[in-house]
C-alpha angles and dihedrals in degrees: 000000000000093000091049091051093049090047091053090049091052092048090048092051090048090052091049093051092046094048093048087064090052096056116102101215093198090062108015096167098051128094118312092006091066091053090050092050092050090050091049091053092047091049091049089053092050092049091048092050092050091049090051089050091052092050093047091050090051091051090048091054092050092050091050091049091056094056 
């Protein structure tokens, strides 16, 4: 599960870096730039969710170790 989570984070970061190059900063809300911005936001959400999952698994392991 940990490897899968890290893989999703890496893919998300790759998508973010690729889509940043696709944004036209002179007109960010027009045409292809809007699609790139939406994809950047979706990738950021996925990365954030995976980071929360990693932290929650770490907390779960520490709680089990205490018992």
